[in-house]
PDB file of N, CA, C and O in Angstrom, chain B, residues numbered from 101:
ATOM      1  N   MET B 101      -2.089  -5.861  -5.170  1.00  0.00           N
ATOM      2  CA  MET B 101      -2.949  -6.702  -4.550  1.00  0.00           C
ATOM      3  C   MET B 101      -3.063  -6.458  -3.232  1.00  0.00           C
ATOM      4  O   MET B 101      -2.207  -5.807  -2.634  1.00  0.00           O
ATOM      5  N   SER B 102      -4.408  -7.083  -2.490  1.00  0.00           N
ATOM      6  CA  SER B 102      -4.122  -6.762  -0.906  1.00  0.00           C
ATOM      7  C   SER B 102      -5.151  -7.704  -0.287  1.00  0.00           C
ATOM      8  O   SER B 102      -6.185  -7.967  -0.900  1.00  0.00           O
ATOM      9  N   LYS B 103      -4.892  -8.209   0.897  1.00  0.00           N
ATOM     10  CA  LYS B 103      -5.566  -9.251   1.617  1.00  0.00           C
ATOM     11  C   LYS B 103      -6.575  -8.481   2.706  1.00  0.00           C
ATOM     12  O   LYS B 103      -6.136  -7.905   3.701  1.00  0.00           O
ATOM     13  N   LEU B 104      -7.727  -8.545   2.430  1.00  0.00           N
ATOM     14  CA  LEU B 104      -8.835  -7.780   3.143  1.00  0.00           C
ATOM     15  C   LEU B 104      -9.470  -9.089   4.291  1.00  0.00           C
ATOM     16  O   LEU B 104     -10.024 -10.160   4.044  1.00  0.00           O
ATOM     17  N   PHE B 105      -9.054  -8.357   5.740  1.00  0.00           N
ATOM     18  CA  PHE B 105      -9.502  -9.490   6.684  1.00  0.00           C
ATOM     19  C   PHE B 105     -11.126  -9.339   6.809  1.00  0.00           C
ATOM     20  O   PHE B 105     -11.642  -8.260   7.100  1.00  0.00           O
ATOM     21  N   ARG B 106     -11.945 -10.631   6.539  1.00  0.00           N
ATOM     22  CA  ARG B 106     -13.337 -10.521   6.792  1.00  0.00           C
ATOM     23  C   ARG B 106     -13.520 -10.072   8.454  1.00  0.00           C
ATOM     24  O   ARG B 106     -14.575  -9.537   8.793  1.00  0.00           O
ATOM     25  N   GLU B 107     -12.839 -10.227   9.084  1.00  0.00           N
ATOM     26  CA  GLU B 107     -13.028 -10.084  10.718  1.00  0.00           C
ATOM     27  C   GLU B 107     -11.730  -9.271  10.872  1.00  0.00           C
ATOM     28  O   GLU B 107     -10.786  -9.904  10.402  1.00  0.00           O
ATOM     29  N   ALA B 108     -11.412  -8.205  11.321  1.00  0.00           N
ATOM     30  CA  ALA B 108     -10.235  -7.491  11.240  1.00  0.00           C
ATOM     31  C   ALA B 108      -9.522  -8.049  12.628  1.00  0.00           C
ATOM     32  O   ALA B 108     -10.269  -8.527  13.482  1.00  0.00           O
ATOM     33  N   ILE B 109      -8.214  -8.006  12.852  1.00  0.00           N
ATOM     34  CA  ILE B 109      -7.287  -8.848  13.582  1.00  0.00           C
ATOM     35  C   ILE B 109      -6.873  -7.809  14.519  1.00  0.00           C
ATOM     36  O   ILE B 109      -6.399  -6.742  14.129  1.00  0.00           O
ATOM     37  N   LYS B 110      -7.079  -8.163  15.997  1.00  0.00           N
ATOM     38  CA  LYS B 110      -6.729  -7.307  17.018  1.00  0.00           C
ATOM     39  C   LYS B 110      -5.155  -7.320  17.132  1.00  0.00           C
ATOM     40  O   LYS B 110      -4.454  -8.329  17.061  1.00  0.00           O
ATOM     41  N   LEU B 111      -4.690  -5.928  17.337  1.00  0.00           N
ATOM     42  CA  LEU B 111      -3.394  -5.576  17.518  1.00  0.00           C
ATOM     43  C   LEU B 111      -2.823  -5.002  18.723  1.00  0.00           C
ATOM     44  O   LEU B 111      -3.529  -4.271  19.417  1.00  0.00           O
ATOM     45  N   GLU B 112      -1.733  -5.230  19.018  1.00  0.00           N
ATOM     46  CA  GLU B 112      -0.813  -4.239  20.037  1.00  0.00           C
ATOM     47  C   GLU B 112      -0.093  -3.318  19.063  1.00  0.00           C
ATOM     48  O   GLU B 112       0.604  -3.532  18.071  1.00  0.00           O
ATOM     49  N   VAL B 113      -0.521  -2.165  19.719  1.00  0.00           N
ATOM     50  CA  VAL B 113      -0.073  -0.792  18.827  1.00  0.00           C
ATOM     51  C   VAL B 113       0.526   0.155  19.685  1.00  0.00           C
ATOM     52  O   VAL B 113      -0.121   0.652  20.607  1.00  0.00           O
ATOM     53  N   GLU B 114       1.951   0.513  19.416  1.00  0.00           N
ATOM     54  CA  GLU B 114       2.492   1.731  20.122  1.00  0.00           C
ATOM     55  C   GLU B 114       1.944   2.939  19.379  1.00  0.00           C
ATOM     56  O   GLU B 114       1.791   2.922  18.158  1.00  0.00           O
ATOM     57  N   GLU B 115       1.722   3.738  19.959  1.00  0.00           N
ATOM     58  CA  GLU B 115       1.086   4.847  19.546  1.00  0.00           C
ATOM     59  C   GLU B 115       1.745   6.448  20.033  1.00  0.00           C
ATOM     60  O   GLU B 115       2.310   6.462  21.126  1.00  0.00           O
ATOM     61  N   ASP B 116       1.691   7.489  19.411  1.00  0.00           N
ATOM     62  CA  ASP B 116       2.312   8.762  19.788  1.00  0.00           C
ATOM     63  C   ASP B 116       1.127   9.262  20.819  1.00  0.00           C
ATOM     64  O   ASP B 116       0.082   8.617  20.896  1.00  0.00           O
ATOM     65  N   PRO B 117       1.326  10.319  21.523  1.00  0.00           N
ATOM     66  CA  PRO B 117       0.405  11.206  22.249  1.00  0.00           C
ATOM     67  C   PRO B 117      -0.835  11.672  21.260  1.00  0.00           C
ATOM     68  O   PRO B 117      -1.936  11.867  21.776  1.00  0.00           O
ATOM     69  N   GLN B 118      -0.684  11.822  20.059  1.00  0.00           N
ATOM     70  CA  GLN B 118      -2.067  11.948  19.299  1.00  0.00           C
ATOM     71  C   GLN B 118      -2.494  10.839  18.576  1.00  0.00           C
ATOM     72  O   GLN B 118      -3.034  11.060  17.492  1.00  0.00           O
ATOM     73  N   HIS B 119      -2.335   9.444  19.036  1.00  0.00           N
ATOM     74  CA  HIS B 119      -2.862   8.368  18.835  1.00  0.00           C
ATOM     75  C   HIS B 119      -2.453   7.793  17.580  1.00  0.00           C
ATOM     76  O   HIS B 119      -3.072   6.856  17.076  1.00  0.00           O
ATOM     77  N   LYS B 120      -1.359   8.356  17.013  1.00  0.00           N
ATOM     78  CA  LYS B 120      -1.055   7.940  15.632  1.00  0.00           C
ATOM     79  C   LYS B 120      -0.136   6.673  15.838  1.00  0.00           C
ATOM     80  O   LYS B 120       0.597   6.607  16.825  1.00  0.00           O
ATOM     81  N   PRO B 121      -0.186   5.709  14.931  1.00  0.00           N
ATOM     82  CA  PRO B 121       0.644   4.495  15.266  1.00  0.00           C
ATOM     83  C   PRO B 121       2.125   4.511  14.923  1.00  0.00           C
ATOM     84  O   PRO B 121       2.530   4.911  13.832  1.00  0.00           O
ATOM     85  N   ILE B 122       3.105   3.961  16.115  1.00  0.00           N
ATOM     86  CA  ILE B 122       4.515   4.042  15.927  1.00  0.00           C
ATOM     87  C   ILE B 122       5.033   2.982  15.311  1.00  0.00           C
ATOM     88  O   ILE B 122       5.803   3.038  14.352  1.00  0.00           O
ATOM     89  N   ALA B 123       4.496   1.677  16.011  1.00  0.00           N
ATOM     90  CA  ALA B 123       4.780   0.445  15.914  1.00  0.00           C
ATOM     91  C   ALA B 123       3.652  -0.576  16.210  1.00  0.00           C
ATOM     92  O   ALA B 123       2.622  -0.286  16.819  1.00  0.00           O
ATOM     93  N   PHE B 124       3.994  -1.982  15.643  1.00  0.00           N
ATOM     94  CA  PHE B 124       2.663  -2.690  16.009  1.00  0.00           C
ATOM     95  C   PHE B 124       3.228  -4.302  15.950  1.00  0.00           C
ATOM     96  O   PHE B 124       4.072  -4.596  15.103  1.00  0.00           O
ATOM     97  N   LEU B 125       2.815  -5.119  16.709  1.00  0.00           N
ATOM     98  CA  LEU B 125       2.862  -6.622  16.599  1.00  0.00           C
ATOM     99  C   LEU B 125       2.158  -7.352  15.478  1.00  0.00           C
ATOM    100  O   LEU B 125       0.937  -7.212  15.405  1.00  0.00           O
ATOM    101  N   TYR B 126       2.681  -7.991  14.738  1.00  0.00           N
ATOM    102  CA  TYR B 126       1.690  -8.805  13.620  1.00  0.00           C
ATOM    103  C   TYR B 126       2.633  -9.868  13.378  1.00  0.00           C
ATOM    104  O   TYR B 126       3.843  -9.684  13.242  1.00  0.00           O
ATOM    105  N   LYS B 127       1.889 -11.299  13.314  1.00  0.00           N
ATOM    106  CA  LYS B 127       2.567 -12.289  13.581  1.00  0.00           C
ATOM    107  C   LYS B 127       3.837 -12.621  14.129  1.00  0.00           C
ATOM    108  O   LYS B 127       4.773 -13.182  13.560  1.00  0.00           O
ATOM    109  N   ARG B 128       3.749 -12.148  15.479  1.00  0.00           N
ATOM    110  CA  ARG B 128       4.958 -12.156  16.414  1.00  0.00           C
ATOM    111  C   ARG B 128       6.072 -11.026  15.839  1.00  0.00           C
ATOM    112  O   ARG B 128       7.156 -10.940  16.416  1.00  0.00           O
ATOM    113  N   ARG B 129       5.883 -10.486  15.119  1.00  0.00           N
ATOM    114  CA  ARG B 129       6.924  -9.516  14.652  1.00  0.00           C
ATOM    115  C   ARG B 129       6.599  -8.128  14.793  1.00  0.00           C
ATOM    116  O   ARG B 129       5.446  -7.801  14.510  1.00  0.00           O
ATOM    117  N   ARG B 130       7.447  -7.210  15.198  1.00  0.00           N
ATOM    118  CA  ARG B 130       7.512  -5.883  15.471  1.00  0.00           C
ATOM    119  C   ARG B 130       7.796  -5.067  13.938  1.00  0.00           C
ATOM    120  O   ARG B 130       8.840  -5.056  13.287  1.00  0.00           O
ATOM    121  N   GLU B 131       6.619  -4.470  13.660  1.00  0.00           N
ATOM    122  CA  GLU B 131       6.622  -3.886  12.526  1.00  0.00           C
ATOM    123  C   GLU B 131       6.680  -2.132  12.929  1.00  0.00           C
ATOM    124  O   GLU B 131       5.803  -1.608  13.616  1.00  0.00           O
ATOM    125  N   GLN B 132       7.639  -1.518  12.474  1.00  0.00           N
ATOM    126  CA  GLN B 132       8.026  -0.048  12.820  1.00  0.00           C
ATOM    127  C   GLN B 132       7.364   0.583  11.735  1.00  0.00           C
ATOM    128  O   GLN B 132       7.560   0.088  10.625  1.00  0.00           O
ATOM    129  N   VAL B 133       6.561   1.654  11.830  1.00  0.00           N
ATOM    130  CA  VAL B 133       5.744   2.460  10.947  1.00  0.00           C
ATOM    131  C   VAL B 133       6.737   3.483  10.696  1.00  0.00           C
ATOM    132  O   VAL B 133       7.312   4.106  11.589  1.00  0.00           O
ATOM    133  N   ARG B 134       6.948   3.658   9.286  1.00  0.00           N
ATOM    134  CA  ARG B 134       7.905   4.474   8.649  1.00  0.00           C
ATOM    135  C   ARG B 134       7.246   5.899   8.094  1.00  0.00           C
ATOM    136  O   ARG B 134       7.800   6.998   8.083  1.00  0.00           O
ATOM    137  N   GLU B 135       5.996   5.590   7.670  1.00  0.00           N
ATOM    138  CA  GLU B 135       5.197   6.869   6.946  1.00  0.00           C
ATOM    139  C   GLU B 135       3.713   6.542   7.015  1.00  0.00           C
ATOM    140  O   GLU B 135       3.364   5.373   6.848  1.00  0.00           O
ATOM    141  N   THR B 136       2.783   7.529   7.258  1.00  0.00           N
ATOM    142  CA  THR B 136       1.685   7.153   7.107  1.00  0.00           C
ATOM    143  C   THR B 136       1.198   7.745   5.667  1.00  0.00           C
ATOM    144  O   THR B 136       1.458   8.912   5.376  1.00  0.00           O
ATOM    145  N   LEU B 137       0.653   7.097   4.992  1.00  0.00           N
ATOM    146  CA  LEU B 137       0.114   7.227   3.894  1.00  0.00           C
ATOM    147  C   LEU B 137      -1.189   7.898   3.473  1.00  0.00           C
ATOM    148  O   LEU B 137      -1.302   8.594   2.463  1.00  0.00           O
ATOM    149  N   LYS B 138      -2.168   7.624   4.347  1.00  0.00           N
ATOM    150  CA  LYS B 138      -3.579   8.313   4.543  1.00  0.00           C
ATOM    151  C   LYS B 138      -3.883   8.210   5.967  1.00  0.00           C
ATOM    152  O   LYS B 138      -3.178   7.612   6.781  1.00  0.00           O
ATOM    153  N   ARG B 139      -4.885   8.777   6.203  1.00  0.00           N
ATOM    154  CA  ARG B 139      -5.563   8.810   7.455  1.00  0.00           C
ATOM    155  C   ARG B 139      -6.838   9.238   7.312  1.00  0.00           C
ATOM    156  O   ARG B 139      -6.987  10.294   6.698  1.00  0.00           O
ATOM    157  N   TRP B 140      -7.892   8.624   7.770  1.00  0.00           N
ATOM    158  CA  TRP B 140      -9.306   9.274   7.829  1.00  0.00           C
ATOM    159  C   TRP B 140     -10.077   8.520   9.043  1.00  0.00           C
ATOM    160  O   TRP B 140      -9.554   7.625   9.707  1.00  0.00           O
ATOM    161  N   ARG B 141     -11.455   9.031   9.245  1.00  0.00           N
ATOM    162  CA  ARG B 141     -12.165   8.907  10.367  1.00  0.00           C
ATOM    163  C   ARG B 141     -13.420   8.572   9.697  1.00  0.00           C
ATOM    164  O   ARG B 141     -13.644   9.254   8.697  1.00  0.00           O
ATOM    165  N   ILE B 142     -14.531   7.450  10.083  1.00  0.00           N
ATOM    166  CA  ILE B 142     -15.608   7.288   9.914  1.00  0.00           C
ATOM    167  C   ILE B 142     -16.492   7.210  10.956  1.00  0.00           C
ATOM    168  O   ILE B 142     -16.001   6.772  11.996  1.00  0.00           O
ATOM    169  N   VAL B 143     -17.803   7.544  10.987  1.00  0.00           N
ATOM    170  CA  VAL B 143     -18.448   7.663  11.994  1.00  0.00           C
ATOM    171  C   VAL B 143     -19.818   7.365  11.529  1.00  0.00           C
ATOM    172  O   VAL B 143     -20.301   8.194  10.757  1.00  0.00           O
ATOM    173  N   GLN B 144     -20.469   6.440  11.817  1.00  0.00           N
ATOM    174  CA  GLN B 144     -21.676   5.889  11.377  1.00  0.00           C
ATOM    175  C   GLN B 144     -22.753   5.236  12.476  1.00  0.00           C
ATOM    176  O   GLN B 144     -22.535   5.254  13.687  1.00  0.00           O
ATOM    177  N   GLY B 145     -23.713   4.772  11.988  1.00  0.00           N
ATOM    178  CA  GLY B 145     -24.889   4.264  12.860  1.00  0.00           C
ATOM    179  C   GLY B 145     -25.044   4.645  14.342  1.00  0.00           C
ATOM    180  O   GLY B 145     -25.311   3.903  15.288  1.00  0.00           O
ATOM    181  N   TRP B 146     -24.777   6.195  14.328  1.00  0.00           N
ATOM    182  CA  TRP B 146     -25.140   6.717  15.783  1.00  0.00           C
ATOM    183  C   TRP B 146     -26.543   6.289  16.318  1.00  0.00           C
ATOM    184  O   TRP B 146     -26.777   6.158  17.519  1.00  0.00           O
ATOM    185  N   TRP B 147     -27.541   6.062  15.235  1.00  0.00           N
ATOM    186  CA  TRP B 147     -29.055   5.991  15.664  1.00  0.00           C
ATOM    187  C   TRP B 147     -29.280   4.669  16.250  1.00  0.00           C
ATOM    188  O   TRP B 147     -30.330   4.444  16.852  1.00  0.00           O
ATOM    189  N   LYS B 148     -28.167   3.577  16.089  1.00  0.00           N
ATOM    190  CA  LYS B 148     -28.311   2.349  16.487  1.00  0.00           C
ATOM    191  C   LYS B 148     -27.187   1.739  17.280  1.00  0.00           C
ATOM    192  O   LYS B 148     -27.076   1.749  18.506  1.00  0.00           O
ATOM    193  N   ARG B 149     -26.346   1.191  16.373  1.00  0.00           N
ATOM    194  CA  ARG B 149     -25.092   0.530  17.147  1.00  0.00           C
ATOM    195  C   ARG B 149     -23.924   1.541  16.349  1.00  0.00           C
ATOM    196  O   ARG B 149     -23.612   1.453  15.162  1.00  0.00           O
ATOM    197  N   PRO B 150     -23.453   2.386  17.217  1.00  0.00           N
ATOM    198  CA  PRO B 150     -22.408   3.361  16.771  1.00  0.00           C
ATOM    199  C   PRO B 150     -21.057   2.842  16.362  1.00  0.00           C
ATOM    200  O   PRO B 150     -20.557   2.039  17.149  1.00  0.00           O
ATOM    201  N   VAL B 151     -20.343   3.155  15.241  1.00  0.00           N
ATOM    202  CA  VAL B 151     -19.356   2.979  14.721  1.00  0.00           C
ATOM    203  C   VAL B 151     -18.315   4.248  14.612  1.00  0.00           C
ATOM    204  O   VAL B 151     -18.605   5.148  13.824  1.00  0.00           O
ATOM    205  N   MET B 152     -17.137   4.336  15.368  1.00  0.00           N
ATOM    206  CA  MET B 152     -16.517   5.512  14.995  1.00  0.00           C
ATOM    207  C   MET B 152     -15.105   5.106  15.179  1.00  0.00           C
ATOM    208  O   MET B 152     -14.632   4.724  16.250  1.00  0.00           O
ATOM    209  N   ARG B 153     -14.462   5.216  14.055  1.00  0.00           N
ATOM    210  CA  ARG B 153     -12.781   4.774  13.569  1.00  0.00           C
ATOM    211  C   ARG B 153     -12.082   5.762  13.186  1.00  0.00           C
ATOM    212  O   ARG B 153     -12.588   6.716  12.594  1.00  0.00           O
ATOM    213  N   GLU B 154     -10.701   5.669  13.494  1.00  0.00           N
ATOM    214  CA  GLU B 154     -10.145   6.256  12.683  1.00  0.00           C
ATOM    215  C   GLU B 154      -8.701   5.213  11.938  1.00  0.00           C
ATOM    216  O   GLU B 154      -7.987   4.353  12.454  1.00  0.00           O
ATOM    217  N   TYR B 155      -8.735   5.687  10.801  1.00  0.00           N
ATOM    218  CA  TYR B 155      -7.945   4.713  10.101  1.00  0.00           C
ATOM    219  C   TYR B 155      -6.643   5.334   9.482  1.00  0.00           C
ATOM    220  O   TYR B 155      -6.597   6.471   9.014  1.00  0.00           O
ATOM    221  N   PHE B 156      -5.440   4.333   9.540  1.00  0.00           N
ATOM    222  CA  PHE B 156      -4.542   4.765   8.883  1.00  0.00           C
ATOM    223  C   PHE B 156      -4.093   3.781   8.064  1.00  0.00           C
ATOM    224  O   PHE B 156      -4.271   2.595   8.344  1.00  0.00           O
ATOM    225  N   GLN B 157      -3.466   4.179   6.972  1.00  0.00           N
ATOM    226  CA  GLN B 157      -2.597   3.432   5.922  1.00  0.00           C
ATOM    227  C   GLN B 157      -1.381   3.738   6.030  1.00  0.00           C
ATOM    228  O   GLN B 157      -0.963   4.892   5.930  1.00  0.00           O
ATOM    229  N   VAL B 158      -0.557   2.557   6.284  1.00  0.00           N
ATOM    230  CA  VAL B 158       1.172   3.364   6.686  1.00  0.00           C
ATOM    231  C   VAL B 158       1.793   2.179   6.228  1.00  0.00           C
ATOM    232  O   VAL B 158       1.286   1.058   6.189  1.00  0.00           O
ATOM    233  N   ARG B 159       3.146   2.579   5.819  1.00  0.00           N
ATOM    234  CA  ARG B 159       4.103   1.728   5.241  1.00  0.00           C
ATOM    235  C   ARG B 159       5.207   1.665   6.597  1.00  0.00           C
ATOM    236  O   ARG B 159       5.513   2.600   7.336  1.00  0.00           O
ATOM    237  N   THR B 160       5.704   0.180   6.650  1.00  0.00           N
ATOM    238  CA  THR B 160       6.304   0.097   7.669  1.00  0.00           C
ATOM    239  C   THR B 160       7.648   0.230   7.132  1.00  0.00           C
ATOM    240  O   THR B 160       7.886   0.768   6.051  1.00  0.00           O
ATOM    241  N   ALA B 161       8.779  -0.418   8.135  1.00  0.00           N
ATOM    242  CA  ALA B 161      10.460  -0.416   7.719  1.00  0.00           C
ATOM    243  C   ALA B 161      10.511  -1.562   6.987  1.00  0.00           C
ATOM    244  O   ALA B 161      11.663  -1.818   6.638  1.00  0.00           O
ATOM    245  N   SER B 162       9.568  -2.470   6.566  1.00  0.00           N
ATOM    246  CA  SER B 162       9.959  -3.730   5.799  1.00  0.00           C
ATOM    247  C   SER B 162       9.522  -3.350   4.636  1.00  0.00           C
ATOM    248  O   SER B 162       9.845  -4.081   3.700  1.00  0.00           O
ATOM    249  N   GLY B 163       8.791  -2.297   4.361  1.00  0.00           N
ATOM    250  CA  GLY B 163       8.234  -1.814   2.978  1.00  0.00           C
ATOM    251  C   GLY B 163       6.759  -2.423   2.663  1.00  0.00           C
ATOM    252  O   GLY B 163       6.275  -2.378   1.532  1.00  0.00           O
ATOM    253  N   THR B 164       6.114  -2.979   3.747  1.00  0.00           N
ATOM    254  CA  THR B 164       4.633  -3.499   3.453  1.00  0.00           C
ATOM    255  C   THR B 164       3.737  -2.371   4.009  1.00  0.00           C
ATOM    256  O   THR B 164       3.983  -1.767   5.053  1.00  0.00           O
ATOM    257  N   VAL B 165       2.762  -2.165   3.274  1.00  0.00           N
ATOM    258  CA  VAL B 165       1.530  -1.538   3.534  1.00  0.00           C
ATOM    259  C   VAL B 165       0.451  -2.160   4.352  1.00  0.00           C
ATOM    260  O   VAL B 165      -0.008  -3.273   4.094  1.00  0.00           O
ATOM    261  N   TYR B 166       0.029  -1.359   5.418  1.00  0.00           N
ATOM    262  CA  TYR B 166      -1.250  -1.884   6.080  1.00  0.00           C
ATOM    263  C   TYR B 166      -1.951  -0.742   6.317  1.00  0.00           C
ATOM    264  O   TYR B 166      -1.618   0.435   6.175  1.00  0.00           O
ATOM    265  N   GLU B 167      -3.395  -1.448   6.856  1.00  0.00           N
ATOM    266  CA  GLU B 167      -4.449  -0.343   6.982  1.00  0.00           C
ATOM    267  C   GLU B 167      -4.750  -0.885   8.315  1.00  0.00           C
ATOM    268  O   GLU B 167      -4.798  -2.113   8.387  1.00  0.00           O
ATOM    269  N   LEU B 168      -4.954  -0.226   9.348  1.00  0.00           N
ATOM    270  CA  LEU B 168      -5.233   0.001  10.802  1.00  0.00           C
ATOM    271  C   LEU B 168      -6.255   0.787  10.976  1.00  0.00           C
ATOM    272  O   LEU B 168      -6.475   1.758  10.252  1.00  0.00           O
ATOM    273  N   TYR B 169      -7.037   0.410  12.038  1.00  0.00           N
ATOM    274  CA  TYR B 169      -7.711   1.387  12.563  1.00  0.00           C
ATOM    275  C   TYR B 169      -7.715   1.325  14.217  1.00  0.00           C
ATOM    276  O   TYR B 169      -7.335   0.355  14.874  1.00  0.00           O
ATOM    277  N   ARG B 170      -8.221   2.556  14.743  1.00  0.00           N
ATOM    278  CA  ARG B 170      -8.544   2.686  15.998  1.00  0.00           C
ATOM    279  C   ARG B 170      -9.904   2.726  16.407  1.00  0.00           C
ATOM    280  O   ARG B 170     -10.552   3.555  15.768  1.00  0.00           O
ATOM    281  N   ASP B 171     -10.554   2.090  17.276  1.00  0.00           N
ATOM    282  CA  ASP B 171     -11.764   2.373  17.490  1.00  0.00           C
ATOM    283  C   ASP B 171     -11.833   3.288  18.712  1.00  0.00           C
ATOM    284  O   ASP B 171     -11.329   3.176  19.830  1.00  0.00           O
ATOM    285  N   LEU B 172     -12.618   4.236  18.158  1.00  0.00           N
ATOM    286  CA  LEU B 172     -12.758   5.725  18.935  1.00  0.00           C
ATOM    287  C   LEU B 172     -13.629   5.539  20.182  1.00  0.00           C
ATOM    288  O   LEU B 172     -13.602   6.299  21.149  1.00  0.00           O
ATOM    289  N   LEU B 173     -14.367   4.507  20.070  1.00  0.00           N
ATOM    290  CA  LEU B 173     -15.313   4.038  21.407  1.00  0.00           C
ATOM    291  C   LEU B 173     -14.583   3.379  22.394  1.00  0.00           C
ATOM    292  O   LEU B 173     -14.834   3.587  23.581  1.00  0.00           O
ATOM    293  N   THR B 174     -13.578   2.491  21.987  1.00  0.00           N
ATOM    294  CA  THR B 174     -12.918   1.379  23.016  1.00  0.00           C
ATOM    295  C   THR B 174     -11.298   1.632  22.987  1.00  0.00           C
ATOM    296  O   THR B 174     -10.563   1.092  23.814  1.00  0.00           O
ATOM    297  N   GLY B 175     -10.916   2.310  22.186  1.00  0.00           N
ATOM    298  CA  GLY B 175      -9.166   2.755  22.004  1.00  0.00           C
ATOM    299  C   GLY B 175      -8.460   1.174  21.625  1.00  0.00           C
ATOM    300  O   GLY B 175      -7.301   0.868  21.904  1.00  0.00           O
ATOM    301  N   ALA B 176      -9.365   0.362  20.993  1.00  0.00           N
ATOM    302  CA  ALA B 176      -8.682  -0.816  20.532  1.00  0.00           C
ATOM    303  C   ALA B 176      -8.345  -0.857  19.402  1.00  0.00           C
ATOM    304  O   ALA B 176      -9.223  -0.419  18.659  1.00  0.00           O
ATOM    305  N   TRP B 177      -7.169  -1.294  18.736  1.00  0.00           N
ATOM    306  CA  TRP B 177      -6.527  -1.273  17.711  1.00  0.00           C
ATOM    307  C   TRP B 177      -7.161  -2.725  16.650  1.00  0.00           C
ATOM    308  O   TRP B 177      -7.566  -3.787  17.123  1.00  0.00           O
ATOM    309  N   ARG B 178      -7.092  -2.375  15.127  1.00  0.00           N
ATOM    310  CA  ARG B 178      -7.146  -3.800  14.718  1.00  0.00           C
ATOM    311  C   ARG B 178      -6.700  -3.697  13.173  1.00  0.00           C
ATOM    312  O   ARG B 178      -6.792  -2.634  12.559  1.00  0.00           O
ATOM    313  N   LEU B 179      -6.297  -4.671  12.696  1.00  0.00           N
ATOM    314  CA  LEU B 179      -5.632  -4.844  11.341  1.00  0.00           C
ATOM    315  C   LEU B 179      -6.655  -5.136  10.282  1.00  0.00           C
ATOM    316  O   LEU B 179      -7.185  -6.247  10.299  1.00  0.00           O
ATOM    317  N   GLN B 180      -6.978  -4.296   9.398  1.00  0.00           N
ATOM    318  CA  GLN B 180      -8.116  -4.320   8.246  1.00  0.00           C
ATOM    319  C   GLN B 180      -7.761  -5.076   7.169  1.00  0.00           C
ATOM    320  O   GLN B 180      -8.338  -6.092   6.782  1.00  0.00           O
ATOM    321  N   ARG B 181      -6.562  -4.432   6.577  1.00  0.00           N
ATOM    322  CA  ARG B 181      -5.764  -5.175   5.170  1.00  0.00           C
ATOM    323  C   ARG B 181      -4.484  -4.880   5.255  1.00  0.00           C
ATOM    324  O   ARG B 181      -3.994  -4.013   5.979  1.00  0.00           O
ATOM    325  N   VAL B 182      -3.854  -5.684   4.425  1.00  0.00           N
ATOM    326  CA  VAL B 182      -2.486  -5.782   3.972  1.00  0.00           C
ATOM    327  C   VAL B 182      -2.144  -5.789   2.644  1.00  0.00           C
ATOM    328  O   VAL B 182      -2.526  -6.770   2.005  1.00  0.00           O
ATOM    329  N   TYR B 183      -1.418  -4.802   1.974  1.00  0.00           N
ATOM    330  CA  TYR B 183      -1.071  -4.774   0.640  1.00  0.00           C
ATOM    331  C   TYR B 183       0.148  -5.453   0.309  1.00  0.00           C
ATOM    332  O   TYR B 183       1.066  -5.423   1.127  1.00  0.00           O
ATOM    333  N   ASP B 184       0.268  -5.993  -0.656  1.00  0.00           N
ATOM    334  CA  ASP B 184       1.466  -6.349  -1.318  1.00  0.00           C
ATOM    335  C   ASP B 184       2.061  -5.950  -2.625  1.00  0.00           C
ATOM    336  O   ASP B 184       3.144  -6.416  -2.979  1.00  0.00           O
TER     337      ASP B 184
END
């Protein structure tokens, strides 16, 4: 099962030089990324309100799987989904 957030939650993310997440803060807890399970980009709406995001599905040291994305237009990170 998973929890998809209607409105993605803003995150503070530590990233490597290639903008891959290393760790992030969620519920006042630092989650260390152990592995990236999937990585993909979406680009849409360029003709009206553009959306450009890079998604990461990651497993943390605690074993939880999260789906995060980085807004490629602003650089902001958001949490989209938590898998349990």
